[in-house]
Biopython code that builds the backbone (N, CA, C, O; Angstrom):
import numpy as np
from Bio.PDB.StructureBuilder import StructureBuilder

atoms = [
    (1, "UNK", "N", (-16.764, 8.178, -36.780)),
    (1, "UNK", "CA", (-16.044, 7.959, -35.576)),
    (1, "UNK", "C", (-16.835, 6.945, -34.760)),
    (1, "UNK", "O", (-18.058, 7.048, -34.663)),
    (2, "UNK", "N", (-16.168, 5.990, -34.187)),
    (2, "UNK", "CA", (-16.799, 4.939, -33.414)),
    (2, "UNK", "C", (-16.611, 5.235, -31.927)),
    (2, "UNK", "O", (-15.488, 5.413, -31.457)),
    (3, "UNK", "N", (-17.722, 5.286, -31.196)),
    (3, "UNK", "CA", (-17.674, 5.524, -29.757)),
    (3, "UNK", "C", (-18.349, 4.363, -29.050)),
    (3, "UNK", "O", (-19.077, 3.580, -29.661)),
    (4, "UNK", "N", (-18.095, 4.265, -27.758)),
    (4, "UNK", "CA", (-18.715, 3.195, -26.981)),
    (4, "UNK", "C", (-19.414, 3.767, -25.760)),
    (4, "UNK", "O", (-19.042, 4.817, -25.234)),
    (5, "UNK", "N", (-20.425, 3.052, -25.333)),
    (5, "UNK", "CA", (-21.167, 3.427, -24.139)),
    (5, "UNK", "C", (-21.323, 2.162, -23.305)),
    (5, "UNK", "O", (-21.775, 1.134, -23.809)),
    (6, "UNK", "N", (-20.950, 2.236, -22.029)),
    (6, "UNK", "CA", (-21.006, 1.075, -21.152)),
    (6, "UNK", "C", (-22.058, 1.295, -20.079)),
    (6, "UNK", "O", (-22.054, 2.313, -19.387)),
    (7, "UNK", "N", (-22.956, 0.331, -19.950)),
    (7, "UNK", "CA", (-23.940, 0.385, -18.874)),
    (7, "UNK", "C", (-23.612, -0.731, -17.890)),
    (7, "UNK", "O", (-23.335, -1.865, -18.280)),
    (8, "UNK", "N", (-23.650, -0.392, -16.632)),
    (8, "UNK", "CA", (-23.267, -1.360, -15.604)),
    (8, "UNK", "C", (-24.411, -1.572, -14.627)),
    (8, "UNK", "O", (-25.126, -0.642, -14.255)),
    (9, "UNK", "N", (-24.557, -2.810, -14.231)),
    (9, "UNK", "CA", (-25.477, -3.171, -13.160)),
    (9, "UNK", "C", (-24.676, -3.974, -12.135)),
    (9, "UNK", "O", (-23.478, -4.192, -12.317)),
    (10, "UNK", "N", (-25.321, -4.407, -11.078)),
    (10, "UNK", "CA", (-24.595, -5.158, -10.055)),
    (10, "UNK", "C", (-24.140, -6.527, -10.551)),
    (10, "UNK", "O", (-23.163, -7.074, -10.040)),
    (11, "UNK", "N", (-24.831, -7.082, -11.534)),
    (11, "UNK", "CA", (-24.479, -8.423, -11.996)),
    (11, "UNK", "C", (-23.533, -8.440, -13.204)),
    (11, "UNK", "O", (-22.706, -9.344, -13.321)),
    (12, "UNK", "N", (-23.644, -7.459, -14.097)),
    (12, "UNK", "CA", (-22.785, -7.462, -15.283)),
    (12, "UNK", "C", (-22.706, -6.070, -15.902)),
    (12, "UNK", "O", (-23.330, -5.124, -15.422)),
    (13, "UNK", "N", (-21.935, -5.966, -16.964)),
    (13, "UNK", "CA", (-21.849, -4.720, -17.712)),
    (13, "UNK", "C", (-22.004, -5.027, -19.196)),
    (13, "UNK", "O", (-21.687, -6.121, -19.663)),
    (14, "UNK", "N", (-22.496, -4.039, -19.915)),
    (14, "UNK", "CA", (-22.742, -4.214, -21.341)),
    (14, "UNK", "C", (-22.179, -3.001, -22.074)),
    (14, "UNK", "O", (-22.451, -1.861, -21.698)),
    (15, "UNK", "N", (-21.396, -3.250, -23.118)),
    (15, "UNK", "CA", (-20.813, -2.181, -23.926)),
    (15, "UNK", "C", (-21.485, -2.157, -25.289)),
    (15, "UNK", "O", (-21.571, -3.179, -25.971)),
    (16, "UNK", "N", (-21.959, -0.984, -25.675)),
    (16, "UNK", "CA", (-22.616, -0.802, -26.967)),
    (16, "UNK", "C", (-21.785, 0.186, -27.772)),
    (16, "UNK", "O", (-21.420, 1.248, -27.268)),
    (17, "UNK", "N", (-21.485, -0.159, -29.023)),
    (17, "UNK", "CA", (-20.732, 0.725, -29.909)),
    (17, "UNK", "C", (-21.694, 1.412, -30.867)),
    (17, "UNK", "O", (-22.652, 0.800, -31.340)),
    (18, "UNK", "N", (-21.439, 2.685, -31.152)),
    (18, "UNK", "CA", (-22.276, 3.435, -32.074)),
    (18, "UNK", "C", (-21.411, 4.429, -32.848)),
    (18, "UNK", "O", (-20.329, 4.820, -32.410)),
    (19, "UNK", "N", (-21.924, 4.819, -34.009)),
    (19, "UNK", "CA", (-21.190, 5.738, -34.887)),
    (19, "UNK", "C", (-21.658, 7.166, -34.667)),
    (19, "UNK", "O", (-22.840, 7.414, -34.428)),
    (20, "UNK", "N", (-20.726, 8.095, -34.749)),
    (20, "UNK", "CA", (-21.030, 9.518, -34.705)),
    (20, "UNK", "C", (-20.321, 10.192, -35.878)),
    (20, "UNK", "O", (-19.363, 9.654, -36.434)),
    (21, "UNK", "N", (-20.799, 11.356, -36.237)),
    (21, "UNK", "CA", (-20.150, 12.098, -37.318)),
    (21, "UNK", "C", (-18.819, 12.658, -36.826)),
    (21, "UNK", "O", (-18.672, 13.026, -35.660)),
    (22, "UNK", "N", (-17.862, 12.712, -37.737)),
    (22, "UNK", "CA", (-16.582, 13.297, -37.379)),
    (22, "UNK", "C", (-16.733, 14.801, -37.267)),
    (22, "UNK", "O", (-17.475, 15.419, -38.029)),
    (23, "UNK", "N", (-16.033, 15.380, -36.325)),
    (23, "UNK", "CA", (-16.086, 16.817, -36.132)),
    (23, "UNK", "C", (-14.708, 17.402, -36.399)),
    (23, "UNK", "O", (-13.686, 16.831, -36.019)),
    (24, "UNK", "N", (-14.705, 18.535, -37.053)),
    (24, "UNK", "CA", (-13.470, 19.244, -37.350)),
    (24, "UNK", "C", (-13.481, 20.568, -36.611)),
    (24, "UNK", "O", (-14.514, 21.229, -36.508)),
    (25, "UNK", "N", (-12.335, 20.943, -36.105)),
    (25, "UNK", "CA", (-12.213, 22.228, -35.441)),
    (25, "UNK", "C", (-11.063, 22.983, -36.101)),
    (25, "UNK", "O", (-9.919, 22.527, -36.087)),
    (26, "UNK", "N", (-11.372, 24.126, -36.671)),
    (26, "UNK", "CA", (-10.376, 24.934, -37.361)),
    (26, "UNK", "C", (-9.804, 25.928, -36.361)),
    (26, "UNK", "O", (-10.542, 26.688, -35.735)),
    (27, "UNK", "N", (-8.490, 25.916, -36.219)),
    (27, "UNK", "CA", (-7.868, 26.765, -35.200)),
    (27, "UNK", "C", (-7.348, 28.091, -35.760)),
    (27, "UNK", "O", (-7.245, 29.071, -35.023)),
    (28, "UNK", "N", (-7.024, 28.134, -37.038)),
    (28, "UNK", "CA", (-6.500, 29.386, -37.598)),
    (28, "UNK", "C", (-6.863, 29.482, -39.075)),
    (28, "UNK", "O", (-7.365, 28.524, -39.664)),
    (29, "UNK", "N", (-6.607, 30.634, -39.661)),
    (29, "UNK", "CA", (-6.917, 30.820, -41.078)),
    (29, "UNK", "C", (-5.875, 30.120, -41.938)),
    (29, "UNK", "O", (-4.800, 29.753, -41.465)),
    (30, "UNK", "N", (-6.210, 29.945, -43.197)),
    (30, "UNK", "CA", (-5.340, 29.240, -44.136)),
    (30, "UNK", "C", (-4.226, 30.167, -44.614)),
    (30, "UNK", "O", (-4.485, 31.275, -45.084)),
    (31, "UNK", "N", (-3.002, 29.705, -44.489)),
    (31, "UNK", "CA", (-1.871, 30.530, -44.932)),
    (31, "UNK", "C", (-1.709, 30.485, -46.449)),
    (31, "UNK", "O", (-1.110, 31.392, -47.027)),
    (32, "UNK", "N", (-2.234, 29.441, -47.110)),
    (32, "UNK", "CA", (-2.090, 29.318, -48.565)),
    (32, "UNK", "C", (-3.086, 30.181, -49.331)),
    (32, "UNK", "O", (-2.705, 30.937, -50.224)),
    (33, "UNK", "N", (-4.373, 30.062, -48.974)),
    (33, "UNK", "CA", (-5.392, 30.784, -49.746)),
    (33, "UNK", "C", (-5.896, 32.034, -49.037)),
    (33, "UNK", "O", (-6.535, 32.875, -49.669)),
    (34, "UNK", "N", (-5.627, 32.180, -47.739)),
    (34, "UNK", "CA", (-6.019, 33.378, -47.008)),
    (34, "UNK", "C", (-7.457, 33.385, -46.524)),
    (34, "UNK", "O", (-7.954, 34.430, -46.104)),
    (35, "UNK", "N", (-8.141, 32.246, -46.571)),
    (35, "UNK", "CA", (-9.524, 32.201, -46.097)),
    (35, "UNK", "C", (-9.548, 32.227, -44.574)),
    (35, "UNK", "O", (-8.645, 31.719, -43.909)),
    (36, "UNK", "N", (-10.598, 32.828, -44.047)),
    (36, "UNK", "CA", (-10.735, 32.933, -42.603)),
    (36, "UNK", "C", (-11.186, 31.596, -42.017)),
    (36, "UNK", "O", (-11.729, 30.747, -42.724)),
    (37, "UNK", "N", (-10.955, 31.423, -40.723)),
    (37, "UNK", "CA", (-11.286, 30.176, -40.044)),
    (37, "UNK", "C", (-12.788, 29.897, -40.085)),
    (37, "UNK", "O", (-13.199, 28.740, -40.184)),
    (38, "UNK", "N", (-13.611, 30.950, -40.011)),
    (38, "UNK", "CA", (-15.070, 30.761, -40.060)),
    (38, "UNK", "C", (-15.511, 30.212, -41.406)),
    (38, "UNK", "O", (-16.386, 29.348, -41.466)),
    (39, "UNK", "N", (-14.910, 30.707, -42.493)),
    (39, "UNK", "CA", (-15.264, 30.227, -43.835)),
    (39, "UNK", "C", (-14.890, 28.757, -43.998)),
    (39, "UNK", "O", (-15.647, 27.973, -44.570)),
    (40, "UNK", "N", (-13.711, 28.391, -43.487)),
    (40, "UNK", "CA", (-13.254, 27.007, -43.595)),
    (40, "UNK", "C", (-14.164, 26.097, -42.773)),
    (40, "UNK", "O", (-14.545, 25.021, -43.233)),
    (41, "UNK", "N", (-14.513, 26.526, -41.558)),
    (41, "UNK", "CA", (-15.384, 25.745, -40.691)),
    (41, "UNK", "C", (-16.757, 25.551, -41.340)),
    (41, "UNK", "O", (-17.327, 24.461, -41.278)),
    (42, "UNK", "N", (-17.280, 26.597, -41.955)),
    (42, "UNK", "CA", (-18.584, 26.518, -42.615)),
    (42, "UNK", "C", (-18.536, 25.518, -43.776)),
    (42, "UNK", "O", (-19.460, 24.723, -43.949)),
    (43, "UNK", "N", (-17.470, 25.558, -44.562)),
    (43, "UNK", "CA", (-17.329, 24.646, -45.694)),
    (43, "UNK", "C", (-17.219, 23.199, -45.219)),
    (43, "UNK", "O", (-17.774, 22.302, -45.852)),
    (44, "UNK", "N", (-16.517, 22.961, -44.126)),
    (44, "UNK", "CA", (-16.392, 21.607, -43.596)),
    (44, "UNK", "C", (-17.721, 21.095, -43.060)),
    (44, "UNK", "O", (-18.058, 19.928, -43.257)),
    (45, "UNK", "N", (-18.477, 21.951, -42.389)),
    (45, "UNK", "CA", (-19.761, 21.543, -41.823)),
    (45, "UNK", "C", (-20.800, 21.263, -42.893)),
    (45, "UNK", "O", (-21.567, 20.308, -42.775)),
    (46, "UNK", "N", (-20.836, 22.081, -43.932)),
    (46, "UNK", "CA", (-21.842, 21.957, -44.977)),
    (46, "UNK", "C", (-21.431, 21.006, -46.089)),
    (46, "UNK", "O", (-22.280, 20.546, -46.852)),
    (47, "UNK", "N", (-20.155, 20.707, -46.191)),
    (47, "UNK", "CA", (-19.700, 19.877, -47.295)),
    (47, "UNK", "C", (-19.755, 20.650, -48.601)),
    (47, "UNK", "O", (-20.044, 20.076, -49.651)),
    (48, "UNK", "N", (-19.482, 21.931, -48.546)),
    (48, "UNK", "CA", (-19.572, 22.815, -49.701)),
    (48, "UNK", "C", (-18.498, 22.472, -50.724)),
    (48, "UNK", "O", (-17.345, 22.218, -50.376)),
    (49, "UNK", "N", (-18.898, 22.469, -51.990)),
    (49, "UNK", "CA", (-17.975, 22.169, -53.069)),
    (49, "UNK", "C", (-17.830, 23.403, -53.957)),
    (49, "UNK", "O", (-18.768, 24.184, -54.119)),
    (50, "UNK", "N", (-16.664, 23.556, -54.515)),
    (50, "UNK", "CA", (-16.384, 24.669, -55.409)),
    (50, "UNK", "C", (-16.538, 24.172, -56.850)),
    (50, "UNK", "O", (-15.695, 23.408, -57.320)),
    (51, "UNK", "N", (-17.595, 24.588, -57.564)),
    (51, "UNK", "CA", (-17.825, 24.073, -58.919)),
    (51, "UNK", "C", (-16.714, 24.452, -59.902)),
    (51, "UNK", "O", (-16.417, 23.683, -60.817)),
    (52, "UNK", "N", (-16.100, 25.619, -59.728)),
    (52, "UNK", "CA", (-15.015, 26.017, -60.625)),
    (52, "UNK", "C", (-13.813, 25.095, -60.463)),
    (52, "UNK", "O", (-13.176, 24.712, -61.444)),
    (53, "UNK", "N", (-13.513, 24.746, -59.231)),
    (53, "UNK", "CA", (-12.383, 23.872, -58.964)),
    (53, "UNK", "C", (-12.657, 22.472, -59.520)),
    (53, "UNK", "O", (-11.753, 21.825, -60.049)),
    (54, "UNK", "N", (-13.908, 22.006, -59.398)),
    (54, "UNK", "CA", (-14.262, 20.704, -59.941)),
    (54, "UNK", "C", (-14.113, 20.675, -61.459)),
    (54, "UNK", "O", (-13.621, 19.694, -62.017)),
    (55, "UNK", "N", (-14.540, 21.758, -62.133)),
    (55, "UNK", "CA", (-14.395, 21.837, -63.587)),
    (55, "UNK", "C", (-12.926, 21.808, -63.981)),
    (55, "UNK", "O", (-12.550, 21.156, -64.955)),
    (56, "UNK", "N", (-12.098, 22.515, -63.221)),
    (56, "UNK", "CA", (-10.663, 22.555, -63.496)),
    (56, "UNK", "C", (-10.039, 21.162, -63.348)),
    (56, "UNK", "O", (-9.202, 20.764, -64.158)),
    (57, "UNK", "N", (-10.448, 20.433, -62.320)),
    (57, "UNK", "CA", (-9.926, 19.087, -62.106)),
    (57, "UNK", "C", (-10.371, 18.161, -63.234)),
    (57, "UNK", "O", (-9.567, 17.380, -63.742)),
    (58, "UNK", "N", (-11.650, 18.239, -63.634)),
    (58, "UNK", "CA", (-12.139, 17.406, -64.733)),
    (58, "UNK", "C", (-11.420, 17.715, -66.034)),
    (58, "UNK", "O", (-11.094, 16.804, -66.795)),
    (59, "UNK", "N", (-11.168, 19.001, -66.299)),
    (59, "UNK", "CA", (-10.457, 19.401, -67.515)),
    (59, "UNK", "C", (-9.045, 18.817, -67.524)),
    (59, "UNK", "O", (-8.582, 18.315, -68.548)),
    (60, "UNK", "N", (-8.364, 18.886, -66.376)),
    (60, "UNK", "CA", (-7.013, 18.362, -66.272)),
    (60, "UNK", "C", (-6.993, 16.846, -66.482)),
    (60, "UNK", "O", (-6.091, 16.323, -67.138)),
    (61, "UNK", "N", (-7.987, 16.135, -65.925)),
    (61, "UNK", "CA", (-8.052, 14.696, -66.103)),
    (61, "UNK", "C", (-8.343, 14.319, -67.560)),
    (61, "UNK", "O", (-7.823, 13.322, -68.061)),
    (62, "UNK", "N", (-9.174, 15.117, -68.235)),
    (62, "UNK", "CA", (-9.449, 14.873, -69.653)),
    (62, "UNK", "C", (-8.188, 15.069, -70.487)),
    (62, "UNK", "O", (-7.918, 14.288, -71.399)),
    (63, "UNK", "N", (-7.419, 16.105, -70.179)),
    (63, "UNK", "CA", (-6.185, 16.364, -70.926)),
    (63, "UNK", "C", (-5.173, 15.241, -70.741)),
    (63, "UNK", "O", (-4.409, 14.928, -71.655)),
    (64, "UNK", "N", (-5.170, 14.641, -69.560)),
    (64, "UNK", "CA", (-4.248, 13.536, -69.296)),
    (64, "UNK", "C", (-4.752, 12.223, -69.876)),
    (64, "UNK", "O", (-4.022, 11.233, -69.906)),
    (65, "UNK", "N", (-5.999, 12.214, -70.336)),
    (65, "UNK", "CA", (-6.568, 11.018, -70.941)),
    (65, "UNK", "C", (-7.081, 10.004, -69.934)),
    (65, "UNK", "O", (-7.282, 8.839, -70.277)),
    (66, "UNK", "N", (-7.293, 10.426, -68.709)),
    (66, "UNK", "CA", (-7.766, 9.499, -67.680)),
    (66, "UNK", "C", (-9.278, 9.318, -67.706)),
    (66, "UNK", "O", (-9.784, 8.264, -67.321)),
    (67, "UNK", "N", (-10.002, 10.343, -68.159)),
    (67, "UNK", "CA", (-11.452, 10.228, -68.292)),
    (67, "UNK", "C", (-11.866, 10.801, -69.636)),
    (67, "UNK", "O", (-11.124, 11.562, -70.256)),
    (68, "UNK", "N", (-13.053, 10.428, -70.076)),
    (68, "UNK", "CA", (-13.590, 10.964, -71.321)),
    (68, "UNK", "C", (-14.583, 12.057, -70.987)),
    (68, "UNK", "O", (-15.341, 11.935, -70.025)),
    (69, "UNK", "N", (-14.588, 13.115, -71.763)),
    (69, "UNK", "CA", (-15.486, 14.239, -71.525)),
    (69, "UNK", "C", (-16.935, 13.881, -71.686)),
    (69, "UNK", "O", (-17.760, 14.230, -70.843)),
    (70, "UNK", "N", (-17.259, 13.190, -72.753)),
    (70, "UNK", "CA", (-18.640, 12.783, -73.001)),
    (70, "UNK", "C", (-18.653, 11.323, -73.390)),
    (70, "UNK", "O", (-17.734, 10.829, -74.044)),
    (71, "UNK", "N", (-19.682, 10.654, -72.990)),
    (71, "UNK", "CA", (-19.845, 9.256, -73.394)),
    (71, "UNK", "C", (-20.835, 9.236, -74.551)),
    (71, "UNK", "O", (-21.996, 9.618, -74.402)),
    (72, "UNK", "N", (-20.367, 8.795, -75.677)),
    (72, "UNK", "CA", (-21.200, 8.772, -76.873)),
    (72, "UNK", "C", (-21.564, 7.328, -77.189)),
    (72, "UNK", "O", (-20.700, 6.452, -77.226)),
    (73, "UNK", "N", (-22.846, 7.091, -77.414)),
    (73, "UNK", "CA", (-23.309, 5.762, -77.762)),
    (73, "UNK", "C", (-24.007, 5.821, -79.100)),
    (73, "UNK", "O", (-24.614, 6.832, -79.455)),
    (74, "UNK", "N", (-23.920, 4.741, -79.834)),
    (74, "UNK", "CA", (-24.593, 4.637, -81.113)),
    (74, "UNK", "C", (-25.909, 3.909, -80.906)),
    (74, "UNK", "O", (-25.951, 2.862, -80.259)),
    (75, "UNK", "N", (-26.973, 4.459, -81.450)),
    (75, "UNK", "CA", (-28.283, 3.833, -81.360)),
    (75, "UNK", "C", (-28.515, 3.067, -82.632)),
    (75, "UNK", "O", (-28.385, 3.613, -83.728)),
    (76, "UNK", "N", (-28.857, 1.806, -82.497)),
    (76, "UNK", "CA", (-29.091, 0.970, -83.690)),
    (76, "UNK", "C", (-30.549, 0.797, -83.929)),
    (76, "UNK", "O", (-30.943, 0.128, -84.884)),
]
sb = StructureBuilder()
sb.init_structure("model")
sb.init_model(0)
sb.init_chain("A")
sb.init_seg("    ")
for serial, (resi, resn, name, xyz) in enumerate(atoms, 1):
    if name == "N":
        sb.init_residue(resn, " ", resi, " ")
    sb.init_atom(name, np.array(xyz, "f"), 0.0, 1.0, " ", f" {name:<3s}", serial, name[0])
structure = sb.get_structure()
C-alpha cells in the first residue's frame, strides 16, 4: 500500500511517498469452510500455507499435464 506524508514550512511543502504492508481485517467467520475469524486473521498475518492443499493442487496440475512431477536429467 502506498501512503504519503506531507511536511510543510512557511516557504514550501514537501510530499514523501512510502510503502506499508497491506492490512486485512476479518469481520466474520467463513461460511464455506466454517473457520473462525481469529483463525483466518492469524493465517493472513502469518502467511500460513496448507501443505495438503498445495499437494492436491500440484497433483491436479500434473494430471492436466501443465507441470511435470519430477525433472529428470541425463548425466553424460
